[in-house]
PDB file of N, CA, C and O in Angstrom:
ATOM      1  N   MET A   1     -13.970  15.187   7.418  1.00  0.00           N
ATOM      2  CA  MET A   1     -12.710  15.236   6.649  1.00  0.00           C
ATOM      3  C   MET A   1     -12.951  14.639   5.255  1.00  0.00           C
ATOM      4  O   MET A   1     -13.447  13.519   5.131  1.00  0.00           O
ATOM      5  N   PRO A   2     -12.601  15.388   4.221  1.00  0.00           N
ATOM      6  CA  PRO A   2     -12.833  14.892   2.852  1.00  0.00           C
ATOM      7  C   PRO A   2     -11.991  13.656   2.546  1.00  0.00           C
ATOM      8  O   PRO A   2     -10.882  13.492   3.055  1.00  0.00           O
ATOM      9  N   LEU A   3     -12.542  12.808   1.710  1.00  0.00           N
ATOM     10  CA  LEU A   3     -11.813  11.592   1.320  1.00  0.00           C
ATOM     11  C   LEU A   3     -10.526  11.948   0.585  1.00  0.00           C
ATOM     12  O   LEU A   3      -9.507  11.273   0.732  1.00  0.00           O
ATOM     13  N   PHE A   4     -10.582  13.014  -0.206  1.00  0.00           N
ATOM     14  CA  PHE A   4      -9.384  13.417  -0.941  1.00  0.00           C
ATOM     15  C   PHE A   4      -8.240  13.721   0.026  1.00  0.00           C
ATOM     16  O   PHE A   4      -7.093  13.345  -0.213  1.00  0.00           O
ATOM     17  N   PHE A   5      -8.572  14.409   1.123  1.00  0.00           N
ATOM     18  CA  PHE A   5      -7.556  14.748   2.118  1.00  0.00           C
ATOM     19  C   PHE A   5      -6.973  13.484   2.737  1.00  0.00           C
ATOM     20  O   PHE A   5      -5.761  13.373   2.919  1.00  0.00           O
ATOM     21  N   LEU A   6      -7.848  12.530   3.060  1.00  0.00           N
ATOM     22  CA  LEU A   6      -7.375  11.263   3.624  1.00  0.00           C
ATOM     23  C   LEU A   6      -6.479  10.539   2.634  1.00  0.00           C
ATOM     24  O   LEU A   6      -5.464   9.954   3.010  1.00  0.00           O
ATOM     25  N   ARG A   7      -6.862  10.584   1.372  1.00  0.00           N
ATOM     26  CA  ARG A   7      -6.067   9.900   0.353  1.00  0.00           C
ATOM     27  C   ARG A   7      -4.676  10.523   0.247  1.00  0.00           C
ATOM     28  O   ARG A   7      -3.680   9.808   0.137  1.00  0.00           O
ATOM     29  N   VAL A   8      -4.609  11.840   0.280  1.00  0.00           N
ATOM     30  CA  VAL A   8      -3.316  12.530   0.201  1.00  0.00           C
ATOM     31  C   VAL A   8      -2.439  12.142   1.392  1.00  0.00           C
ATOM     32  O   VAL A   8      -1.255  11.849   1.226  1.00  0.00           O
ATOM     33  N   ILE A   9      -3.019  12.141   2.581  1.00  0.00           N
ATOM     34  CA  ILE A   9      -2.247  11.760   3.771  1.00  0.00           C
ATOM     35  C   ILE A   9      -1.762  10.320   3.638  1.00  0.00           C
ATOM     36  O   ILE A   9      -0.610  10.016   3.948  1.00  0.00           O
ATOM     37  N   HIS A  10      -2.633   9.448   3.182  1.00  0.00           N
ATOM     38  CA  HIS A  10      -2.259   8.041   3.026  1.00  0.00           C
ATOM     39  C   HIS A  10      -1.107   7.901   2.042  1.00  0.00           C
ATOM     40  O   HIS A  10      -0.172   7.135   2.274  1.00  0.00           O
ATOM     41  N   GLU A  11      -1.178   8.647   0.939  1.00  0.00           N
ATOM     42  CA  GLU A  11      -0.100   8.593  -0.060  1.00  0.00           C
ATOM     43  C   GLU A  11       1.223   9.043   0.557  1.00  0.00           C
ATOM     44  O   GLU A  11       2.257   8.410   0.345  1.00  0.00           O
ATOM     45  N   LEU A  12       1.188  10.131   1.316  1.00  0.00           N
ATOM     46  CA  LEU A  12       2.412  10.647   1.927  1.00  0.00           C
ATOM     47  C   LEU A  12       2.980   9.661   2.945  1.00  0.00           C
ATOM     48  O   LEU A  12       4.184   9.405   2.961  1.00  0.00           O
ATOM     49  N   VAL A  13       2.123   9.114   3.786  1.00  0.00           N
ATOM     50  CA  VAL A  13       2.584   8.161   4.804  1.00  0.00           C
ATOM     51  C   VAL A  13       3.144   6.915   4.136  1.00  0.00           C
ATOM     52  O   VAL A  13       4.199   6.414   4.527  1.00  0.00           O
ATOM     53  N   PHE A  14       2.437   6.417   3.130  1.00  0.00           N
ATOM     54  CA  PHE A  14       2.892   5.210   2.446  1.00  0.00           C
ATOM     55  C   PHE A  14       4.251   5.450   1.787  1.00  0.00           C
ATOM     56  O   PHE A  14       5.129   4.588   1.833  1.00  0.00           O
ATOM     57  N   GLU A  15       4.420   6.621   1.175  1.00  0.00           N
ATOM     58  CA  GLU A  15       5.693   6.939   0.526  1.00  0.00           C
ATOM     59  C   GLU A  15       6.814   7.009   1.559  1.00  0.00           C
ATOM     60  O   GLU A  15       7.915   6.512   1.323  1.00  0.00           O
ATOM     61  N   LYS A  16       6.534   7.623   2.694  1.00  0.00           N
ATOM     62  CA  LYS A  16       7.540   7.744   3.749  1.00  0.00           C
ATOM     63  C   LYS A  16       7.928   6.362   4.272  1.00  0.00           C
ATOM     64  O   LYS A  16       9.111   6.076   4.459  1.00  0.00           O
ATOM     65  N   LEU A  17       6.937   5.511   4.506  1.00  0.00           N
ATOM     66  CA  LEU A  17       7.223   4.165   5.000  1.00  0.00           C
ATOM     67  C   LEU A  17       8.016   3.373   3.971  1.00  0.00           C
ATOM     68  O   LEU A  17       8.926   2.622   4.325  1.00  0.00           O
ATOM     69  N   THR A  18       7.673   3.539   2.702  1.00  0.00           N
ATOM     70  CA  THR A  18       8.377   2.812   1.644  1.00  0.00           C
ATOM     71  C   THR A  18       9.845   3.237   1.605  1.00  0.00           C
ATOM     72  O   THR A  18      10.737   2.399   1.474  1.00  0.00           O
ATOM     73  N   VAL A  19      10.088   4.536   1.717  1.00  0.00           N
ATOM     74  CA  VAL A  19      11.464   5.040   1.697  1.00  0.00           C
ATOM     75  C   VAL A  19      12.241   4.486   2.892  1.00  0.00           C
ATOM     76  O   VAL A  19      13.388   4.065   2.744  1.00  0.00           O
ATOM     77  N   GLN A  20      11.622   4.484   4.074  1.00  0.00           N
ATOM     78  CA  GLN A  20      12.297   3.962   5.269  1.00  0.00           C
ATOM     79  C   GLN A  20      12.607   2.485   5.106  1.00  0.00           C
ATOM     80  O   GLN A  20      13.676   2.022   5.502  1.00  0.00           O
ATOM     81  N   THR A  21      11.670   1.743   4.523  1.00  0.00           N
ATOM     82  CA  THR A  21      11.878   0.307   4.333  1.00  0.00           C
ATOM     83  C   THR A  21      13.032   0.063   3.369  1.00  0.00           C
ATOM     84  O   THR A  21      13.866  -0.812   3.602  1.00  0.00           O
ATOM     85  N   MET A  22      13.079   0.830   2.293  1.00  0.00           N
ATOM     86  CA  MET A  22      14.161   0.664   1.315  1.00  0.00           C
ATOM     87  C   MET A  22      15.506   0.981   1.958  1.00  0.00           C
ATOM     88  O   MET A  22      16.493   0.286   1.714  1.00  0.00           O
ATOM     89  N   HIS A  23      15.547   2.026   2.778  1.00  0.00           N
ATOM     90  CA  HIS A  23      16.798   2.374   3.451  1.00  0.00           C
ATOM     91  C   HIS A  23      17.198   1.277   4.440  1.00  0.00           C
ATOM     92  O   HIS A  23      18.381   0.983   4.611  1.00  0.00           O
ATOM     93  N   SER A  24      16.216   0.689   5.076  1.00  0.00           N
ATOM     94  CA  SER A  24      16.520  -0.362   6.056  1.00  0.00           C
ATOM     95  C   SER A  24      17.118  -1.585   5.360  1.00  0.00           C
ATOM     96  O   SER A  24      18.063  -2.190   5.865  1.00  0.00           O
ATOM     97  N   PHE A  25      16.566  -1.947   4.202  1.00  0.00           N
ATOM     98  CA  PHE A  25      17.073  -3.112   3.482  1.00  0.00           C
ATOM     99  C   PHE A  25      18.447  -2.833   2.884  1.00  0.00           C
ATOM    100  O   PHE A  25      19.278  -3.734   2.760  1.00  0.00           O
ATOM    101  N   ASN A  26      18.674  -1.587   2.519  1.00  0.00           N
ATOM    102  CA  ASN A  26      19.973  -1.244   1.950  1.00  0.00           C
ATOM    103  C   ASN A  26      20.930  -0.873   3.091  1.00  0.00           C
ATOM    104  O   ASN A  26      22.091  -0.548   2.841  1.00  0.00           O
TER     105      ASN A  26
END
């Protein structure tokens, strides 16, 4: 699996988690 692909997945997961965390705090 290319590193670029892993990086893209990591970015998407991190963004999703960040959005969920912000919604939880609000």
